[in-house]
N, C-alpha and C positions, 0 to 999 in steps of 0.2 A: 504494500500500500504506500503510495507516495506521501511524503511529509511536506506540509506547508508551514513555514515558520511565521507565526502571527506577530511575534514580538521577541526581541532578544536584547539583552543588556549584559555586558560583562565589564565590570570595573572593580578596581581595588577599593575596599572599604575597611574601616576598623572593625574589630569584632563587635564592638558596641553598636555600630551603625547596622551591621548585618543582623544582630539580635533585634534591633528596633524594626527593621523591615520584616523579619520573620514573625515578630509579635503582631504586627499590623495584619499580616495574612491570617494568623491564628485568631485574632479578634474578629475579623470578618467572617471566618468560618464559624466561630462560636455564635455570632449574631445572625447567621444565615443571610449574610450580605454578599453581593457581588464583589469580585476582586478586580480592581483596575490597576494595570501596570502602566507606568509612564516613564519615558526617558526622552528629553528634548521634545521634539514635535511628534514623536510616536506614542501611541497609547492603544491599549486593548482592554476591554472589560469582559470578564468571564464569570459565569454563575455556576459554581460547582454544585452538583446534586447533593442530596442528604448523605449518600454513601459512595463517594468516589473511591477508586483504588488508590492507595498510598504506597508508593515505591520509594525505598531508601536504599542507596547503593554507595558503598565505599570502594574506591578504585585506586590502583597504583599504575601509572603509565610510565614506561621507560625501559631501559635495558635491565635485564635480570641480574647483571653483575655490577650495577652502579646505582647512584641516586636517580630517582625519577620524580614524577609529579603526583601528589596525592590529592584526592578529591572526595567530597561527600556530596551526593546528589539527592535532592528531595523532589519527588514528582507526584502530582495529583493527576489522575487520568480517569476519563469517563467517555462513554460513547455518546456522541451528540444526539443520535436517534432515540435512545431510550433513557437518557438521563443518568445511566450508570447505577449499578448496585454491586460494587466491588466485592469479590470473593477472593480469599487468599489463604495462604498457609501460615500457620504459627502466629502467635500474638507478638507484635513489635513492642520492644521496650527501648527507651533511650535514657541513659543514665548520665 
């Protein structure tokens, strides 16, 4: 299935700034509100359903014998057609 990027922003932020952005997403999810992403003149508003799929992935990219790049990715995913009702394995915990 082809992918269409609706919005993308990649910038260096302090840990506190990132926490604030994630908190805003969490607050909107708690309040059943849409999430609007803005950067410069670009913006997109999405309305996650009550039960989207939540994917968390930790990755290391780079050579196996040297330092690489580490990442943590958080993704909410749902089907536009049915509003999503994510099913998944095992309960996620973040400590």
